[in-house]
N, C-alpha and C positions, 0 to 999 in steps of 0.2 A: 801779572806782576811776578817778577822773579824773586827767588829766595834772597838774593843780594839786596834787592830793593826793600824787602821786608825787614831785613836786618838793619839796614841803614835807617829806616823809619823808626825802628825801636831805639836805635842810638840817638836819633834826633829828639824823640819824645821822652827819653829816660830822665834827663834833668828836670823837665817840667813836671812829670809825674812824681818824681822823688820829692820835690818841694811840697806837693799836695799831700803825699803820704806822710811826710814828717809831721805835718800838722795834726794828724790823727793817731800817730803811734807815739809811745813814750820814749823810744830811742831810735836813733838813726838806723841801726842794724835791722830792726824789725821792719822799718819802713822800706829799706832797700830790698829786703827779702820778699816782702809782699809785692813789690813792683816786679822783681825777677819772676816770681811765681805767676803773676798776671800775664807777663809777656810770654812765658813758657806755655801757659794754657792757650793763649791767642795763637801762637805759632803751631801748636799741636792741633788745634781745631781747624785752622786753615789748611793744614796738610791733609787732614781727614776728609775735608769737604772738596778737595780738588781731585 
């Protein structure tokens, strides 16, 4: 899987994941920040494992 495909996958799932995170956080900014952090960790770990 290429880097571009991973980025497109993140863009595809971001709205879905944001809706879930908003249910658990008190405000939208915290929810979006948590999703950004999760995707950052995902991409960093994938890079380390390849």
